[in-house]
PDB file of N, CA, C and O in Angstrom:
ATOM      1  N   MET A   1       0.796  -1.099   0.307  1.00  0.00           N
ATOM      2  CA  MET A   1      -0.044  -0.232   0.011  1.00  0.00           C
ATOM      3  C   MET A   1       0.950   1.319  -0.014  1.00  0.00           C
ATOM      4  O   MET A   1       1.809   1.420   0.861  1.00  0.00           O
ATOM      5  N   ASN A   2       0.792   2.438  -0.997  1.00  0.00           N
ATOM      6  CA  ASN A   2       0.978   3.649  -0.685  1.00  0.00           C
ATOM      7  C   ASN A   2       0.147   4.168  -0.405  1.00  0.00           C
ATOM      8  O   ASN A   2      -0.976   4.211  -0.909  1.00  0.00           O
ATOM      9  N   PHE A   3       0.824   4.944   0.974  1.00  0.00           N
ATOM     10  CA  PHE A   3       0.040   6.282   1.664  1.00  0.00           C
ATOM     11  C   PHE A   3       0.760   7.123   2.550  1.00  0.00           C
ATOM     12  O   PHE A   3       1.902   6.744   2.808  1.00  0.00           O
ATOM     13  N   SER A   4       0.354   8.210   3.095  1.00  0.00           N
ATOM     14  CA  SER A   4       1.170   9.260   3.936  1.00  0.00           C
ATOM     15  C   SER A   4      -0.109   9.279   4.979  1.00  0.00           C
ATOM     16  O   SER A   4      -1.260   9.118   4.573  1.00  0.00           O
ATOM     17  N   THR A   5       0.208   9.489   6.334  1.00  0.00           N
ATOM     18  CA  THR A   5      -0.602  10.245   7.175  1.00  0.00           C
ATOM     19  C   THR A   5       0.414  11.385   7.610  1.00  0.00           C
ATOM     20  O   THR A   5       1.639  11.408   7.489  1.00  0.00           O
ATOM     21  N   SER A   6      -0.361  12.227   8.093  1.00  0.00           N
ATOM     22  CA  SER A   6       0.154  13.172   9.493  1.00  0.00           C
ATOM     23  C   SER A   6       0.567  12.509  10.609  1.00  0.00           C
ATOM     24  O   SER A   6       0.129  11.446  11.048  1.00  0.00           O
ATOM     25  N   ALA A   7       1.553  13.292  11.100  1.00  0.00           N
ATOM     26  CA  ALA A   7       1.769  12.972  12.758  1.00  0.00           C
ATOM     27  C   ALA A   7       0.943  12.844  13.821  1.00  0.00           C
ATOM     28  O   ALA A   7       1.464  12.463  14.868  1.00  0.00           O
ATOM     29  N   VAL A   8      -0.069  13.040  13.811  1.00  0.00           N
ATOM     30  CA  VAL A   8      -1.223  12.438  14.234  1.00  0.00           C
ATOM     31  C   VAL A   8      -2.603  11.504  13.070  1.00  0.00           C
ATOM     32  O   VAL A   8      -3.726  11.179  13.454  1.00  0.00           O
ATOM     33  N   GLY A   9      -2.214  11.352  12.129  1.00  0.00           N
ATOM     34  CA  GLY A   9      -3.060  10.469  11.361  1.00  0.00           C
ATOM     35  C   GLY A   9      -2.910   8.964  11.758  1.00  0.00           C
ATOM     36  O   GLY A   9      -2.303   8.380  12.656  1.00  0.00           O
ATOM     37  N   SER A  10      -3.824   8.522  10.574  1.00  0.00           N
ATOM     38  CA  SER A  10      -3.463   7.318  10.762  1.00  0.00           C
ATOM     39  C   SER A  10      -4.677   5.920   9.577  1.00  0.00           C
ATOM     40  O   SER A  10      -5.826   6.232   9.267  1.00  0.00           O
ATOM     41  N   LEU A  11      -4.374   5.258   9.371  1.00  0.00           N
ATOM     42  CA  LEU A  11      -5.572   4.718   9.334  1.00  0.00           C
ATOM     43  C   LEU A  11      -5.702   2.463   8.881  1.00  0.00           C
ATOM     44  O   LEU A  11      -4.748   1.725   8.637  1.00  0.00           O
ATOM     45  N   ARG A  12      -6.724   2.200   8.925  1.00  0.00           N
ATOM     46  CA  ARG A  12      -7.130   1.059   9.053  1.00  0.00           C
ATOM     47  C   ARG A  12      -8.045   0.709   7.849  1.00  0.00           C
ATOM     48  O   ARG A  12      -8.731   1.507   7.209  1.00  0.00           O
ATOM     49  N   ILE A  13      -7.908  -0.894   7.619  1.00  0.00           N
ATOM     50  CA  ILE A  13      -8.772  -1.457   6.535  1.00  0.00           C
ATOM     51  C   ILE A  13      -9.395  -2.620   7.042  1.00  0.00           C
ATOM     52  O   ILE A  13      -8.604  -3.351   7.638  1.00  0.00           O
ATOM     53  N   GLU A  14     -10.622  -3.045   6.993  1.00  0.00           N
ATOM     54  CA  GLU A  14     -11.400  -3.788   7.074  1.00  0.00           C
ATOM     55  C   GLU A  14     -11.812  -4.391   5.639  1.00  0.00           C
ATOM     56  O   GLU A  14     -12.329  -3.682   4.776  1.00  0.00           O
ATOM     57  N   ILE A  15     -11.502  -5.946   5.432  1.00  0.00           N
ATOM     58  CA  ILE A  15     -12.389  -6.487   4.690  1.00  0.00           C
ATOM     59  C   ILE A  15     -13.579  -7.153   4.589  1.00  0.00           C
ATOM     60  O   ILE A  15     -13.652  -8.187   5.253  1.00  0.00           O
ATOM     61  N   GLN A  16     -14.698  -6.785   3.821  1.00  0.00           N
ATOM     62  CA  GLN A  16     -15.958  -7.495   4.092  1.00  0.00           C
ATOM     63  C   GLN A  16     -16.057  -8.498   2.733  1.00  0.00           C
ATOM     64  O   GLN A  16     -15.382  -8.605   1.709  1.00  0.00           O
ATOM     65  N   ASP A  17     -17.093  -9.082   3.195  1.00  0.00           N
ATOM     66  CA  ASP A  17     -17.794 -10.088   2.354  1.00  0.00           C
ATOM     67  C   ASP A  17     -18.747  -9.113   1.270  1.00  0.00           C
ATOM     68  O   ASP A  17     -18.855  -7.941   1.629  1.00  0.00           O
ATOM     69  N   GLU A  18     -19.121  -9.319   0.578  1.00  0.00           N
ATOM     70  CA  GLU A  18     -20.577  -8.825  -0.599  1.00  0.00           C
ATOM     71  C   GLU A  18     -21.027  -7.860   0.085  1.00  0.00           C
ATOM     72  O   GLU A  18     -20.592  -6.730  -0.138  1.00  0.00           O
ATOM     73  N   ALA A  19     -21.842  -8.043   0.912  1.00  0.00           N
ATOM     74  CA  ALA A  19     -23.082  -8.081   1.950  1.00  0.00           C
ATOM     75  C   ALA A  19     -22.435  -6.790   2.806  1.00  0.00           C
ATOM     76  O   ALA A  19     -23.280  -5.995   3.216  1.00  0.00           O
ATOM     77  N   GLY A  20     -21.039  -6.492   3.124  1.00  0.00           N
ATOM     78  CA  GLY A  20     -20.596  -5.674   3.581  1.00  0.00           C
ATOM     79  C   GLY A  20     -20.550  -5.959   4.930  1.00  0.00           C
ATOM     80  O   GLY A  20     -20.880  -5.137   5.784  1.00  0.00           O
ATOM     81  N   ASN A  21     -20.033  -7.435   5.257  1.00  0.00           N
ATOM     82  CA  ASN A  21     -20.223  -7.614   6.615  1.00  0.00           C
ATOM     83  C   ASN A  21     -18.558  -8.335   6.993  1.00  0.00           C
ATOM     84  O   ASN A  21     -18.139  -9.379   6.494  1.00  0.00           O
ATOM     85  N   ALA A  22     -17.877  -7.545   7.895  1.00  0.00           N
ATOM     86  CA  ALA A  22     -16.248  -8.176   8.228  1.00  0.00           C
ATOM     87  C   ALA A  22     -16.467  -9.254   8.154  1.00  0.00           C
ATOM     88  O   ALA A  22     -17.434  -9.908   8.545  1.00  0.00           O
ATOM     89  N   ILE A  23     -15.213  -9.638   7.428  1.00  0.00           N
ATOM     90  CA  ILE A  23     -14.752 -11.182   7.327  1.00  0.00           C
ATOM     91  C   ILE A  23     -13.532 -11.317   8.716  1.00  0.00           C
ATOM     92  O   ILE A  23     -12.516 -10.685   9.003  1.00  0.00           O
ATOM     93  N   PRO A  24     -14.277 -12.504   9.352  1.00  0.00           N
ATOM     94  CA  PRO A  24     -13.432 -12.904  10.765  1.00  0.00           C
ATOM     95  C   PRO A  24     -12.200 -12.740  10.742  1.00  0.00           C
ATOM     96  O   PRO A  24     -11.646 -13.711  10.227  1.00  0.00           O
ATOM     97  N   GLY A  25     -11.563 -12.014  11.040  1.00  0.00           N
ATOM     98  CA  GLY A  25      -9.709 -12.031  10.965  1.00  0.00           C
ATOM     99  C   GLY A  25      -9.517 -10.739  10.690  1.00  0.00           C
ATOM    100  O   GLY A  25      -8.573 -10.209  11.275  1.00  0.00           O
ATOM    101  N   PHE A  26     -10.313  -9.920   9.776  1.00  0.00           N
ATOM    102  CA  PHE A  26     -10.025  -9.032   8.552  1.00  0.00           C
ATOM    103  C   PHE A  26     -10.815  -7.703   9.222  1.00  0.00           C
ATOM    104  O   PHE A  26     -10.974  -6.919   8.287  1.00  0.00           O
ATOM    105  N   GLY A  27     -11.253  -7.253  10.186  1.00  0.00           N
ATOM    106  CA  GLY A  27     -12.243  -6.182  10.641  1.00  0.00           C
ATOM    107  C   GLY A  27     -11.288  -5.211  11.061  1.00  0.00           C
ATOM    108  O   GLY A  27     -10.075  -5.200  11.271  1.00  0.00           O
ATOM    109  N   LEU A  28     -12.331  -4.313  11.122  1.00  0.00           N
ATOM    110  CA  LEU A  28     -11.687  -2.790  11.825  1.00  0.00           C
ATOM    111  C   LEU A  28     -10.733  -3.191  13.011  1.00  0.00           C
ATOM    112  O   LEU A  28      -9.530  -2.988  12.847  1.00  0.00           O
ATOM    113  N   ALA A  29     -11.302  -3.908  14.541  1.00  0.00           N
ATOM    114  CA  ALA A  29     -10.668  -4.203  15.769  1.00  0.00           C
ATOM    115  C   ALA A  29      -9.208  -5.423  15.537  1.00  0.00           C
ATOM    116  O   ALA A  29      -8.499  -5.856  16.445  1.00  0.00           O
ATOM    117  N   ASP A  30      -9.102  -5.727  14.139  1.00  0.00           N
ATOM    118  CA  ASP A  30      -8.324  -6.631  14.180  1.00  0.00           C
ATOM    119  C   ASP A  30      -6.626  -6.281  13.282  1.00  0.00           C
ATOM    120  O   ASP A  30      -5.579  -6.919  13.169  1.00  0.00           O
ATOM    121  N   CYS A  31      -7.065  -5.077  12.845  1.00  0.00           N
ATOM    122  CA  CYS A  31      -6.003  -4.199  12.117  1.00  0.00           C
ATOM    123  C   CYS A  31      -5.573  -2.868  13.060  1.00  0.00           C
ATOM    124  O   CYS A  31      -6.477  -2.173  13.522  1.00  0.00           O
ATOM    125  N   PRO A  32      -4.231  -2.554  13.315  1.00  0.00           N
ATOM    126  CA  PRO A  32      -4.009  -2.109  14.471  1.00  0.00           C
ATOM    127  C   PRO A  32      -3.459  -0.240  13.475  1.00  0.00           C
ATOM    128  O   PRO A  32      -2.698  -0.144  12.512  1.00  0.00           O
ATOM    129  N   GLU A  33      -4.102   0.759  14.109  1.00  0.00           N
ATOM    130  CA  GLU A  33      -3.251   1.561  13.139  1.00  0.00           C
ATOM    131  C   GLU A  33      -2.629   1.471  12.414  1.00  0.00           C
ATOM    132  O   GLU A  33      -2.166   0.331  12.460  1.00  0.00           O
ATOM    133  N   ILE A  34      -1.979   2.358  11.121  1.00  0.00           N
ATOM    134  CA  ILE A  34      -1.245   2.466  10.475  1.00  0.00           C
ATOM    135  C   ILE A  34      -0.620   3.626   9.950  1.00  0.00           C
ATOM    136  O   ILE A  34      -1.387   4.234   9.204  1.00  0.00           O
ATOM    137  N   TYR A  35       0.628   4.213  10.083  1.00  0.00           N
ATOM    138  CA  TYR A  35       0.847   5.770   9.982  1.00  0.00           C
ATOM    139  C   TYR A  35       2.104   5.779   9.864  1.00  0.00           C
ATOM    140  O   TYR A  35       2.735   5.220  10.761  1.00  0.00           O
ATOM    141  N   GLY A  36       2.704   6.280   8.963  1.00  0.00           N
ATOM    142  CA  GLY A  36       3.831   7.088   8.510  1.00  0.00           C
ATOM    143  C   GLY A  36       3.391   7.540   7.008  1.00  0.00           C
ATOM    144  O   GLY A  36       2.364   7.996   6.504  1.00  0.00           O
ATOM    145  N   ASP A  37       4.922   7.119   6.467  1.00  0.00           N
ATOM    146  CA  ASP A  37       4.426   7.696   4.954  1.00  0.00           C
ATOM    147  C   ASP A  37       5.437   6.611   4.239  1.00  0.00           C
ATOM    148  O   ASP A  37       6.545   6.405   4.735  1.00  0.00           O
ATOM    149  N   PHE A  38       5.055   6.012   3.195  1.00  0.00           N
ATOM    150  CA  PHE A  38       5.295   4.184   2.763  1.00  0.00           C
ATOM    151  C   PHE A  38       5.157   4.695   1.448  1.00  0.00           C
ATOM    152  O   PHE A  38       4.947   5.876   1.168  1.00  0.00           O
ATOM    153  N   ILE A  39       5.302   3.613   0.538  1.00  0.00           N
ATOM    154  CA  ILE A  39       5.528   3.235  -0.719  1.00  0.00           C
ATOM    155  C   ILE A  39       5.175   2.048  -1.135  1.00  0.00           C
ATOM    156  O   ILE A  39       4.630   1.685  -2.177  1.00  0.00           O
ATOM    157  N   ASP A  40       5.593   1.399  -0.082  1.00  0.00           N
ATOM    158  CA  ASP A  40       5.287  -0.694  -0.247  1.00  0.00           C
ATOM    159  C   ASP A  40       4.941  -1.065   1.103  1.00  0.00           C
ATOM    160  O   ASP A  40       5.952  -1.546   1.614  1.00  0.00           O
ATOM    161  N   GLU A  41       4.087  -1.063   1.823  1.00  0.00           N
ATOM    162  CA  GLU A  41       3.478  -1.212   3.326  1.00  0.00           C
ATOM    163  C   GLU A  41       2.864  -2.127   3.278  1.00  0.00           C
ATOM    164  O   GLU A  41       1.996  -2.016   2.412  1.00  0.00           O
ATOM    165  N   VAL A  42       2.837  -3.553   4.059  1.00  0.00           N
ATOM    166  CA  VAL A  42       2.044  -4.555   4.137  1.00  0.00           C
ATOM    167  C   VAL A  42       1.221  -4.173   4.888  1.00  0.00           C
ATOM    168  O   VAL A  42       1.583  -3.469   5.830  1.00  0.00           O
ATOM    169  N   VAL A  43       0.007  -4.470   4.742  1.00  0.00           N
ATOM    170  CA  VAL A  43      -1.063  -4.499   5.756  1.00  0.00           C
ATOM    171  C   VAL A  43      -1.562  -5.513   6.521  1.00  0.00           C
ATOM    172  O   VAL A  43      -2.127  -6.372   5.844  1.00  0.00           O
ATOM    173  N   LYS A  44      -1.544  -5.789   8.150  1.00  0.00           N
ATOM    174  CA  LYS A  44      -1.337  -6.882   8.892  1.00  0.00           C
ATOM    175  C   LYS A  44      -2.665  -6.593  10.247  1.00  0.00           C
ATOM    176  O   LYS A  44      -2.823  -5.678  11.056  1.00  0.00           O
ATOM    177  N   TRP A  45      -3.439  -7.891   9.960  1.00  0.00           N
ATOM    178  CA  TRP A  45      -4.013  -7.908  10.788  1.00  0.00           C
ATOM    179  C   TRP A  45      -3.795  -8.855  12.336  1.00  0.00           C
ATOM    180  O   TRP A  45      -2.718  -9.441  12.442  1.00  0.00           O
ATOM    181  N   LYS A  46      -4.583  -8.956  13.236  1.00  0.00           N
ATOM    182  CA  LYS A  46      -3.473  -9.424  14.217  1.00  0.00           C
ATOM    183  C   LYS A  46      -3.296 -11.096  13.948  1.00  0.00           C
ATOM    184  O   LYS A  46      -2.415 -11.696  14.564  1.00  0.00           O
ATOM    185  N   SER A  47      -4.250 -11.869  12.921  1.00  0.00           N
ATOM    186  CA  SER A  47      -4.071 -12.999  12.252  1.00  0.00           C
ATOM    187  C   SER A  47      -2.420 -13.053  11.056  1.00  0.00           C
ATOM    188  O   SER A  47      -1.820 -13.958  10.475  1.00  0.00           O
ATOM    189  N   GLY A  48      -2.261 -11.688  11.168  1.00  0.00           N
ATOM    190  CA  GLY A  48      -0.912 -11.232   9.790  1.00  0.00           C
ATOM    191  C   GLY A  48      -1.306 -11.059   8.764  1.00  0.00           C
ATOM    192  O   GLY A  48      -2.471 -10.663   8.754  1.00  0.00           O
ATOM    193  N   SER A  49      -0.686 -11.220   7.496  1.00  0.00           N
ATOM    194  CA  SER A  49      -0.873 -10.459   6.398  1.00  0.00           C
ATOM    195  C   SER A  49      -1.557 -11.446   5.116  1.00  0.00           C
ATOM    196  O   SER A  49      -2.148 -11.111   4.089  1.00  0.00           O
ATOM    197  N   ASP A  50      -1.300 -12.414   5.509  1.00  0.00           N
ATOM    198  CA  ASP A  50      -1.876 -13.410   4.511  1.00  0.00           C
ATOM    199  C   ASP A  50      -3.455 -13.819   4.224  1.00  0.00           C
ATOM    200  O   ASP A  50      -4.054 -14.629   4.932  1.00  0.00           O
ATOM    201  N   VAL A  51      -4.184 -12.987   2.817  1.00  0.00           N
ATOM    202  CA  VAL A  51      -5.178 -12.876   2.350  1.00  0.00           C
ATOM    203  C   VAL A  51      -5.347 -13.971   1.264  1.00  0.00           C
ATOM    204  O   VAL A  51      -6.281 -13.819   0.477  1.00  0.00           O
ATOM    205  N   SER A  52      -4.682 -14.875   1.155  1.00  0.00           N
ATOM    206  CA  SER A  52      -5.030 -16.301   0.220  1.00  0.00           C
ATOM    207  C   SER A  52      -5.704 -16.649   0.284  1.00  0.00           C
ATOM    208  O   SER A  52      -6.174 -16.994  -0.800  1.00  0.00           O
ATOM    209  N   ALA A  53      -6.427 -16.933   1.349  1.00  0.00           N
ATOM    210  CA  ALA A  53      -7.876 -18.053   1.532  1.00  0.00           C
ATOM    211  C   ALA A  53      -8.806 -16.941   0.921  1.00  0.00           C
ATOM    212  O   ALA A  53      -9.995 -17.239   1.034  1.00  0.00           O
ATOM    213  N   LEU A  54      -8.545 -15.607   0.238  1.00  0.00           N
ATOM    214  CA  LEU A  54      -9.933 -14.720   0.329  1.00  0.00           C
ATOM    215  C   LEU A  54      -9.512 -14.858  -1.529  1.00  0.00           C
ATOM    216  O   LEU A  54     -10.340 -14.304  -2.252  1.00  0.00           O
ATOM    217  N   ALA A  55      -8.849 -15.238  -1.932  1.00  0.00           N
ATOM    218  CA  ALA A  55      -8.684 -15.335  -3.519  1.00  0.00           C
ATOM    219  C   ALA A  55      -9.972 -16.305  -4.005  1.00  0.00           C
ATOM    220  O   ALA A  55     -10.523 -17.284  -3.502  1.00  0.00           O
ATOM    221  N   GLY A  56     -10.191 -15.454  -5.365  1.00  0.00           N
ATOM    222  CA  GLY A  56     -11.148 -15.734  -6.083  1.00  0.00           C
ATOM    223  C   GLY A  56     -12.771 -15.308  -5.528  1.00  0.00           C
ATOM    224  O   GLY A  56     -13.828 -15.327  -6.158  1.00  0.00           O
ATOM    225  N   LYS A  57     -12.470 -14.896  -3.985  1.00  0.00           N
ATOM    226  CA  LYS A  57     -13.586 -14.190  -3.783  1.00  0.00           C
ATOM    227  C   LYS A  57     -14.103 -12.537  -3.827  1.00  0.00           C
ATOM    228  O   LYS A  57     -13.219 -11.683  -3.886  1.00  0.00           O
ATOM    229  N   SER A  58     -15.120 -12.234  -3.806  1.00  0.00           N
ATOM    230  CA  SER A  58     -15.659 -11.190  -4.177  1.00  0.00           C
ATOM    231  C   SER A  58     -15.194 -10.273  -2.853  1.00  0.00           C
ATOM    232  O   SER A  58     -14.948 -11.051  -1.932  1.00  0.00           O
ATOM    233  N   VAL A  59     -15.050  -9.282  -2.566  1.00  0.00           N
ATOM    234  CA  VAL A  59     -14.959  -8.546  -0.981  1.00  0.00           C
ATOM    235  C   VAL A  59     -14.880  -7.551  -1.803  1.00  0.00           C
ATOM    236  O   VAL A  59     -14.817  -7.384  -3.021  1.00  0.00           O
ATOM    237  N   ARG A  60     -14.910  -6.590  -0.349  1.00  0.00           N
ATOM    238  CA  ARG A  60     -15.054  -5.184  -0.341  1.00  0.00           C
ATOM    239  C   ARG A  60     -14.291  -4.631   0.654  1.00  0.00           C
ATOM    240  O   ARG A  60     -14.169  -5.245   1.714  1.00  0.00           O
ATOM    241  N   LEU A  61     -13.569  -3.194   0.425  1.00  0.00           N
ATOM    242  CA  LEU A  61     -12.061  -2.932   1.444  1.00  0.00           C
ATOM    243  C   LEU A  61     -12.900  -1.595   2.208  1.00  0.00           C
ATOM    244  O   LEU A  61     -13.439  -0.747   1.497  1.00  0.00           O
ATOM    245  N   ARG A  62     -12.928  -1.540   3.097  1.00  0.00           N
ATOM    246  CA  ARG A  62     -13.388  -0.488   3.628  1.00  0.00           C
ATOM    247  C   ARG A  62     -11.944   0.118   4.164  1.00  0.00           C
ATOM    248  O   ARG A  62     -10.992  -0.654   4.271  1.00  0.00           O
ATOM    249  N   PHE A  63     -11.810   1.455   4.484  1.00  0.00           N
ATOM    250  CA  PHE A  63     -10.575   2.309   4.581  1.00  0.00           C
ATOM    251  C   PHE A  63     -11.170   3.104   5.838  1.00  0.00           C
ATOM    252  O   PHE A  63     -12.339   3.435   5.637  1.00  0.00           O
ATOM    253  N   VAL A  64     -10.861   3.342   6.600  1.00  0.00           N
ATOM    254  CA  VAL A  64     -10.899   4.288   7.905  1.00  0.00           C
ATOM    255  C   VAL A  64      -9.545   5.221   8.084  1.00  0.00           C
ATOM    256  O   VAL A  64      -8.510   4.936   8.687  1.00  0.00           O
ATOM    257  N   MET A  65      -9.891   6.448   7.356  1.00  0.00           N
ATOM    258  CA  MET A  65      -8.552   7.296   7.536  1.00  0.00           C
ATOM    259  C   MET A  65      -8.708   8.498   8.043  1.00  0.00           C
ATOM    260  O   MET A  65      -9.633   9.252   7.742  1.00  0.00           O
ATOM    261  N   LYS A  66      -7.609   8.802   9.021  1.00  0.00           N
ATOM    262  CA  LYS A  66      -7.771  10.024   9.645  1.00  0.00           C
ATOM    263  C   LYS A  66      -6.601  10.473   9.381  1.00  0.00           C
ATOM    264  O   LYS A  66      -5.594   9.795   9.583  1.00  0.00           O
ATOM    265  N   ASP A  67      -6.567  12.040   8.749  1.00  0.00           N
ATOM    266  CA  ASP A  67      -5.739  12.861   8.124  1.00  0.00           C
ATOM    267  C   ASP A  67      -4.270  12.149   7.282  1.00  0.00           C
ATOM    268  O   ASP A  67      -3.076  12.347   7.507  1.00  0.00           O
ATOM    269  N   ALA A  68      -4.916  11.314   6.310  1.00  0.00           N
ATOM    270  CA  ALA A  68      -4.092  10.280   5.547  1.00  0.00           C
ATOM    271  C   ALA A  68      -4.304  10.406   4.254  1.00  0.00           C
ATOM    272  O   ALA A  68      -5.397  10.757   3.808  1.00  0.00           O
ATOM    273  N   ASP A  69      -3.475  10.185   3.658  1.00  0.00           N
ATOM    274  CA  ASP A  69      -3.554  10.617   1.869  1.00  0.00           C
ATOM    275  C   ASP A  69      -3.496   8.475   1.358  1.00  0.00           C
ATOM    276  O   ASP A  69      -2.761   7.701   1.970  1.00  0.00           O
ATOM    277  N   LEU A  70      -4.067   8.199   0.648  1.00  0.00           N
ATOM    278  CA  LEU A  70      -4.022   6.851  -0.168  1.00  0.00           C
ATOM    279  C   LEU A  70      -3.583   6.969  -1.267  1.00  0.00           C
ATOM    280  O   LEU A  70      -4.420   7.371  -2.075  1.00  0.00           O
ATOM    281  N   TYR A  71      -2.460   6.760  -1.714  1.00  0.00           N
ATOM    282  CA  TYR A  71      -1.987   6.556  -3.419  1.00  0.00           C
ATOM    283  C   TYR A  71      -2.199   5.537  -4.099  1.00  0.00           C
ATOM    284  O   TYR A  71      -2.438   5.608  -5.305  1.00  0.00           O
ATOM    285  N   SER A  72      -2.138   4.214  -3.316  1.00  0.00           N
ATOM    286  CA  SER A  72      -2.544   2.862  -4.252  1.00  0.00           C
ATOM    287  C   SER A  72      -2.516   1.897  -3.424  1.00  0.00           C
ATOM    288  O   SER A  72      -1.893   1.874  -2.363  1.00  0.00           O
ATOM    289  N   ILE A  73      -3.158   1.099  -3.854  1.00  0.00           N
ATOM    290  CA  ILE A  73      -3.046  -0.613  -3.080  1.00  0.00           C
ATOM    291  C   ILE A  73      -3.010  -1.710  -4.137  1.00  0.00           C
ATOM    292  O   ILE A  73      -3.393  -1.527  -5.293  1.00  0.00           O
ATOM    293  N   ARG A  74      -2.517  -2.887  -3.662  1.00  0.00           N
ATOM    294  CA  ARG A  74      -1.920  -4.085  -4.693  1.00  0.00           C
ATOM    295  C   ARG A  74      -1.705  -5.297  -3.581  1.00  0.00           C
ATOM    296  O   ARG A  74      -0.867  -5.452  -2.692  1.00  0.00           O
ATOM    297  N   PHE A  75      -3.067  -6.247  -4.119  1.00  0.00           N
ATOM    298  CA  PHE A  75      -2.589  -7.465  -3.411  1.00  0.00           C
ATOM    299  C   PHE A  75      -1.200  -8.734  -4.387  1.00  0.00           C
ATOM    300  O   PHE A  75      -0.776  -8.794  -5.541  1.00  0.00           O
ATOM    301  N   ARG A  76      -0.994  -9.368  -3.356  1.00  0.00           N
ATOM    302  CA  ARG A  76      -0.166 -10.609  -3.821  1.00  0.00           C
ATOM    303  C   ARG A  76      -0.590 -11.952  -3.087  1.00  0.00           C
ATOM    304  O   ARG A  76      -0.020 -13.009  -3.357  1.00  0.00           O
TER     305      ARG A  76
END
């Protein structure tokens, strides 16, 4: 993820199913606040950063941003 936050800013990401419900292990409560200025930061949840179990499924991403700029995202 390519993003930048102010000194007091942050962002968190939730992965949701098609209906908009948080996928267990990938909810906002599972994602610690991310802050700084990075061009290639890996997003981590309490369970880690492996999202391969979601491959081939339709998902929605919910970004909660506080004084932050999001430039791009990429799944690997």
